[in-house]
C-alpha positions, -999 to +999 in steps of 0.1 A: +162+714+426+146+705+392+146+735+368+111+724+358+099+735+393+110+770+384+091+769+351+060+755+369+062+783+395+066+811+369+036+797+350+015+796+382+025+832+390+014+843+356-019+823+352-029+825+389-045+791+384-033+756+394-056+740+368-047+763+340-009+760+346-012+722+349-029+722+315-002+744+300+026+723+315+009+691+303+007+674+337-022+665+359-032+690+385-022+668+415+013+663+399+016+700+393+007+708+429+032+683+442+060+700+421+051+734+436+051+719+471+085+703+463+099+737+454+085+753+485+100+725+506+134+730+489+133+767+496+118+764+531+092+790+524+055+792+513+053+808+479+016+805+473-013+819+493-037+790+492-064+809+512-072+832+483-088+829+449-076+835+423-042+821+434-018+848+447+018+848+457+029+853+492+055+880+500+082+854+497+067+842+464+068+878+450+105+880+459+113+845+444+093+852+412+118+878+401+147+854+411+131+825+392+128+846+360+165+857+364+177+821+370+158+807+340+173+834+319+208+827+331+204+790+325+192+796+289+220+821+282+246+797+296+233+769+274+232+791+243+268+803+250+282+768+254+263+754+224+276+782+202+313+775+211+333+757+185+337+720+194+369+704+184+355+670+191+334+651+166+301+669+160+270+653+173+234+661+162+210+663+192+175+650+183+143+656+203+118+629+192+085+616+207+088+581+221+070+563+193+090+579+165+122+572+184+114+535+183+099+532+148+109+559+124+142+573+136+164+542+136+154+532+100+157+568+088+192+571+102+202+538+085+190+551+051+205+585+057+240+571+064+239+553+030+233+586+011+246+614+033+273+597+053+279+590+090+257+609+114+267+609+151+236+616+171+222+619+206+186+612+213+161+628+237+130+607+237+101+628+250+064+635+246+055+658+217+050+689+239+084+685+257+101+678+223+087+711+210+098+729+242+133+714+240+137+729+205+124+763+216+147+763+246+177+754+225+181+719+240+183+702+206+194+707+170+166+690+153+131+680+164+110+653+148+073+650+156+038+642+143+016+669+129-021+671+122-043+701+114-064+694+145-033+695+167-007+716+149+027+724+162+027+761+169+061+774+159+069+808+144+078+802+108+101+832+108+122+815+135+118+778+127+122+758+095+101+727+088+104+697+064+078+670+058+096+636+061+067+612+056+032+601+067+021+579+095-013+562+098-030+557+132-056+530+133-071+503+157-055+469+162-063+438+183-048+404+190-058+379+163-061+341+157-040+321+133-063+330+105-056+367+111-091+375+125-091+400+153-106+392+187-123+426+188-139+446+160-151+482+160-175+497+168-187+472+194-222+474+209-239+492+237-246+458+254-211+446+248-186+474+246-150+467+235-122+466+260-103+498+252-065+504+257-062+541+258-035+568+259-034+592+288-050+626+285-017+645+281-005+623+252-005+637+216-019+604+202-048+605+227-059+637+210-055+620+176-077+591+188-103+617+199-103+631+164-110+597+149-138+588+173-155+622+170-156+619+132-171+584+127-206+580+113-216+556+142-203+559+178-178+534+191-188+515+222-156+513+243-149+503+279-115+518+289-095+491+307-060+505+306-041+537+298-005+548+293+012+576+274+033+552+253+022+534+221+046+506+228+029+499+262-005+497+245+009+474+218+021+450+245-013+449+262-030+444+228-006+415+221-018+399+254-054+401+242-065+428+267-084+449+241-081+472+211-055+500+208-050+527+182-014+524+171+008+540+145+011+516+116+049+516+116+049+503+152+031+471+143+046+460+110+063+429+125+033+419+145+010+421+114+034+399+094+035+373+122-003+374+126-001+385+162-022+416+156-048+425+130-067+456+121-098+460+143-116+483+119-126+460+090-106+482+067-131+511+070-113+544+063-132+565+088-116+546+117-081+558+108-062+591+106-030+602+088-004+623+104+026+640+089+061+633+102+078+666+103+114+677+110+121+712+125+151+733+133+157+768+144+166+791+115+204+798+115+213+834+123+244+854+130+239+850+168+231+813+164+246+799+132+240+763+143+263+734+139+280+729+105+270+693+104+233+702+110+234+729+083+249+704+058+223+678+067+195+702+063+207+713+029+210+677+018+175+668+030+161+700+013+177+690-019+163+654-016+128+668-010+131+692-040+142+663-062+113+641-051+088+669-059+102+674-094+099+637-101+064+636-088 
């Protein structure tokens, strides 16, 4: 049994809505329904009364709801207990990082960090932004790196979590180009000839950022969605093959721009781009959860670096 099934079931019991719970769990409704059905198949009992609206639990569901809450609590407590135990082995920092940042920002940042801070032994969890945040909240990582924008802020209690701004990332449109660096497709396209559009899936953070860009342009973009995926790297590969335009983080296309494989598809017009902060988060140390010594030393080092840069600026 997947523990996510328990979390799905608890959400459904509390919202009494498949669509609302699917939205909160950042999955499609059909996928969410299949996970509930998988849990019911594993238990051998119907948990949901599908003949009523709003959704209600069956008698078995009511019994299992209390058990699911207890099981999730026990799992969380066990993880916290084990993570707080002194580890005589070499300390490892667990990072939760969205897929794009794990491929672009993190490797270079760790290289630079080891030149100034020293060796950092790390373990990576590459996730979407929502799951990365949940991993931090549930105690599944030491540090969480993610994008931030005022239109899609990361909602974390400042009294419980610390944050540091690490840099800025620009999201803009790119397309395959010829040897002279001219893109095959240029925004905004026309009503008669819309541009082939390579899109993120609806549950992707960068999809919401693209929506922000498109909703704030003086003139509408004429786009014909041809392909979608939740990973920027997948869109980049499709753009390299000439399948259309894709909005990509600037750091993910540095090499392709130098080689004149991709070019900006926005004519350098600012309203077709958007800046996101790259932020680093951790849970504030406490007596109950002091955190790893290595993580505390690294955080203090980064805070000092940030303070020094501000004074110089």
